[in-house]
PAPAVO-694980 format. One record per residue: x, y, z of N, C-alpha, C in turn. Coordinates in steps of 0.2 Angstrom, whole numbers, plus 5000, padded with zeros to 4 digits. Layout:
<rs>
XYZXYZXYZ
...
</rs>
This chain:
<rs>
500449945000500050005000500450065000
500350114995500750174995500450225001
500950265004500750305009500250355007
499750365011499250415010499450475015
499750525011500050585015499650635016
499650675022499250725024499550785026
499150845026499450905027499650925034
500250945035500350975041500350935047
500450865046500450815051499750815055
499150835052498550835055498150765055
498050735060497650675060497050675065
496450655063495950645067495750575067
495650555073495450485075494750485077
494250455073493550455074493350385077
493150385083493050325086492350325091
492250275095491650285100491250215099
490650225102490250165102489950155095
489950085093489750075087488950085086
488750125081488050145080487950215082
488450245085488450315087488550365082
488650345076488750395070489350405067
489850355068490450365065490450375058
490050335054490050345047489750405045
489250435048489050505047489550555048
489950545053490450595055491050595049
491250535047491750535042491450565035
490850555034490550585028490550665028
490450685034490550755036491250785035
491750745037492450765036492650765028
492350715025492450715017492150775014
491550805016491250865014491750925016
492050915021492550975023493150975020
493350925016493950915013494550875016
494350835020494750785023494750715019
495350685019495350615017495150575022
494550535021494250495026494350425025
494550385030494750315029494350275035
493950225033493550195039493750125040
493750095046493950025047494550005045
495050055046495750035044496049985049
496349935047496649885052497249925055
497249925062497749965066498449945063
498649885061499349875059499549915053
499049945049499149985043499150055044
498950075050498950145052499650185051
500150155053500850195052500950195044
500750155040500850155033500550215029
500050245032499650295028499750365031
500150365037500250425040500950455039
501050495034501650535032501550605031
501750645036501550715036501850755030
501550815029501850875026501950855018
501550815015501650795008501050805004
500450825006499850835003499350885006
498950915002498450965005497950935009
497850875009497250845012497450815019
497150835025497250815031496850745031
496950705037496750635037496250625043
495650595041495250575047495150495046
495250465052495250385052494750365056
494250325054493750295058493950225061
493950215067494050145070493550135076
493350075077492950055083493049975083
492649945087492749875089492649835083
492349855077492349815071492949815067
493449865069494049865065494449805067
494749775062495149715063495749735067
495949695072496449695077496349755082
495749775083495549835087495649805095
496049845098496049845105496249905108
495949935113496149995116496850005118
497149965122497849975123498349975117
498149935112498549935106498449995102
497850025102497750085098498050145101
497950145108498250205111499050205111
499350145111500050135111500250155104
499950135099500150145092500050225090
499550255093499450325092499950365095
500150345101500650385105501350385101
501450325099502050315095502050355089
501550355085501450395079501550475080
501250495086501250565087502050585088
502450545092503150565093503550555087
503450495083503850485078503750525072
503150545071502950585065502750655066
502850675072502750745074502050765072
501550725074500850735072500450785077
499950815074499450855077498850815077
498750775082498250725082497650745087
497050725085496450735090496050675089
495850655095495350595095494650615097
494250605092493450615093493150555095
492750555101492450495103491650515103
491250475099490550475098490250435103
489850455107489450425112488750425111
488350385115487550385114487250345119
486650365121486350325127486250255125
486250205129486250135128485550115125
485050155127484350135125484250155117
484550215116484550235109484950195104
485550165107485950125103485550055101
485250035107484849975106484349975101
483950035101483450045096483650055089
484250085088484550085081484750015079
484949975083485149905081484549865079
484049875084483349835083483049865076
482949925075482649955069482949935063
483649925063483949905057484049835056
483849795061483949725061484649705061
485149745064485849725064486049695070
486549645070486749615076487349655079
487349665085487949705088488549655087
489149685085489749645084489949605090
489749625096490049595102489449555105
488849555103488249515106488249445104
488449425098488449365095487749335096
487549285100486849265100486549295106
486849335110486549365116486149425114
485749455118485349515117485849575115
485649625111486049685109486249715115
485849725121486049765127486649735130
486749665129487349635132488049655128
487949665121488449685117488649755119
488149795120488249865121488649875128
488449845133488749845139489449825139
489649765135490349745135490749795131
490449825126490849875122490949935126
490549955130490650015134491150005139
491249945141491749935146492449935143
492449905136493049905133493349975130
492850015129493150075126493150135131
492950125137492950175142493650215142
494250175142494850215143494950255136
494750235131494750275125494350345125
493750335128493350395129493650445134
494050415139494350455144494950495141
495250465136495850495132495650545127
494950545125494750585119494850655120
495050695115495050765115494350795115
493950765112493250785111492750735111
492250735116491750685116491050715114
490750685109490150715107489550655108
489050675112488450635113487950645108
487850595104487450595098486650575100
486550565106485850535108485350575105
485350645106484850685103485050735098
485550715094485750755088485450715082
485250755077485150735071485750725067
485750695061486450695057486650765055
486150805054486350875052486650915058
486450895064486650935070487450905071
487550845070488150815071488650845066
488450855060488950885055489050955057
488550995060488651065061489251065067
489151025072489651025078490351005075
490450955071491050945068491350995064
490851025060491151085056491351145060
491051155066491251205070491951195073
492051135075492751115078493251105073
493151085067493651055062493651085055
493251135054493251165047493951185045
494151165039494851185037494951255036
494451295034494451365032494251405038
494251375044494051415050494551475051
494251525053494551595055494751595062
495051645064495251655071494651675075
494051695071493451715075493051655078
492751675083492351615086491751605082
491551545080491051525076490451505081
489851525079489251515084488751475080
488551425084487951385082487351395086
486851415083486251425087485651375085
485451345090484951295089484351295093
483751285090483151285094483051205096
482651195101482451125103481851125108
481551065108480951055113481251025119
480951055125481151025131480850955132
480250945128479950875129480450825126
480950845122481450795119482050795122
482150835127482750835131483250895129
483750915133484250965132484750945126
484950985122485550965118486150965122
486450905122486950885127487650925125
487650945119488350985117488251055118
487751085121487651155121488051185126
488351245125488751285129488351325134
487851355130487351405134486651385132
486151375137485551355136485051415139
484551435134484051485136483351455136
482951455141482251435141481851495140
481451485134480951545132480251525133
480151475137479451455138479051505142
479351565144478951615148478551655143
478751655136478451695131477751675129
477351715127476651695125476751645119
476251595120476351535116475851535110
476151535103475751535098475351465097
475551415100475251345100474551355101
474351395105473651405107473151445103
473451475098473151515093473051465087
472351445085472251395080472551415073
472651475071472851495065473651495065
473951495071474651495071474951425073
474551385076474851315078475151275073
474951275067475251235062475851265059
476051325061476551365058477251355062
477751385061478351385065478551455066
479151465070479351525072479751565066
479751525060480051555054479551595050
478851585052478351615049478251685052
478151735047478051805049477551815055
476951785054476351795058476551765065
476951715066477151685072477651735075
478051755072478551805074478251865077
477751895073477451955075477051945082
476751885083476351865089476851865095
477451835094477951825099478251895101
478351925096478751995097478252045100
477552035100477052075103476952065110
477352015113477352005120477652065123
477252095128477452155131478252155134
478452095136479052085139479652075134
479452055128479952025124480452075122
480252135120480852185117481352195123
481152215129481652225134482052165136
481752105136482152045137482652025132
482452035126482852015120483452065120
483352125121483852175122484352155127
484152135133484552115138484952055137
484652005133484951945131485551965126
485452005121485952025117486552055121
486352105126486852135129487252095134
486952035136487251985140487751945136
487551925130487951885126488551915122
488451985120488952015117489652015120
489752035127490352035130490651965131
490251915131490451845132490951815127
490751835120491051805115491851825114
492051885115492751895115493051865121
492751855127493051815132493151745131
492651715127492751645125493351645120
493451685116493951685111494651695114
494651735119495351745123495551675127
495051635128495151575131495351515126
495351535120495451485115494951445112
494351465114493751425111493551455104
493451405099493351415092492651405090
492251375095491551355093491151355099
490551395098490051405104489351385101
489051335105488351315104487851355109
487351385106486851415110486251385109
485951355114485251315113484751355116
484151365112483551395114482951355114
482651345120482151295120481451315122
480951285120480251295122479951235122
479251235123478951165125478951115119
478751145113478751105107479351105102
479751165103480251175099480051195092
479551225091479251245084479151325083
478951355089478751425088479251475092
479151475099479551525102480251515102
480551455103481251445102481551455095
481151435090481351445083481451525082
480851565084480951635083481451665086
481551655092482151685096482851665093
482851605091483551575088483651615082
483151625078483251665072483451735073
483051765078483251835080483951845083
484151795087484751795090485351795085
485251745080485751735075485751795071
485251835069485251895065485651945069
485551955075485951995079486651985079
486851925080487551905080487851915073
487551905068487751915061487851995060
487452035063487552105063488152125067
488352085071488952095075489652075072
489552045066490052015062490251945063
489851915067490051845069489851795064
490251735063490051685059489451645062
488951635060488351605063488051555059
487851495062487451445058486851435063
486251425060485651415064485351345062
485151305067484751245065484151235070
483651205068483051195072482951115073
483151095079483151015080482550985079
481951005080481350975079481050965072
481351005068481250995061481851015057
481950985051482551005047482551075044
482951115046483051185044483751205046
484251205041484851235043485051285039
485251345042485451405038486151435040
486551455036487151485038487351545034
487751585036487951645032488551625027
488651555026489151535021488851495016
489151485010488851445005489451395002
489851375007490351325005490151255003
490551224999490351154998490251115004
490551125010490451085016489751105018
489551165018488851185020488351145016
488451145009487951115005487951045006
488451005008488450935009488050925016
488150965021487850965027487050965026
486851015022486151025021485850965017
486250935012486050875009485950815013
486350805018486350745022485950755029
485650815030485350825036484850775038
484450745033483950705035484050635035
484750615034484950545033484950515040
484850445041484950415047485650405049
485750395055486450375057486650315055
487250315053487550245050487650195056
</rs>
């Protein structure tokens, strides 16, 4: 095998619980311009890592289905490569709730690779025990339990976009409290105190992206002052995050159903941040709608894949 050489000694290792979205993550990295390799036998990893010879950085997917996979051997091999090849390496661990992993296996009628003839839950339990040291070692842990494929791609884009600038990128998402908090959120705002369009028959089937719904929410007597205070609170936080070296910030805004109030406030907040010159992407977790102030090929790929199931 001829070496697959990558730029600047950059290596991303994508691992985690099988069924947590590794294949989806690798597709996202391909959209971003990475050379993505999945299920590479660990014995071949040193053969494809040769720095400073190609414009493409490398993202490698490994998990328990990878031939000769073992956490101690993987960690030892990676540590050795970092020293010998002077690599800038990051380990990304994708995690997920056990019940959701079990549901994904059941719905796709797939057998867990460690379950054999036993229940899927037994395989998941055994896998979690085996990969725990790798999770502890990871540079970034992403819980995909409540993320859509599009949400996962947005998180990865924010952390690993090759054209990322020195500016802090902001991801604003709406969500429903009924479906649980977005686990990767840095800041969470509850807007259930605002007047609810759900109880207006003509507004109920619409969303916060519709003008009539927005007008109804904005007409709440307390909304103008509260939104002004929100913007005034967030504005000074962003440069502080930048000074701490943070490159990506997720702001989650929730209401009861995740369709009206949270959507409207998320859109308004994103518009404010853009007026401040911030790179902003908006997504609405409870329905597919992703908007960005960029039109890069990576963004187009993310929009196209937003409705796909996790691999």
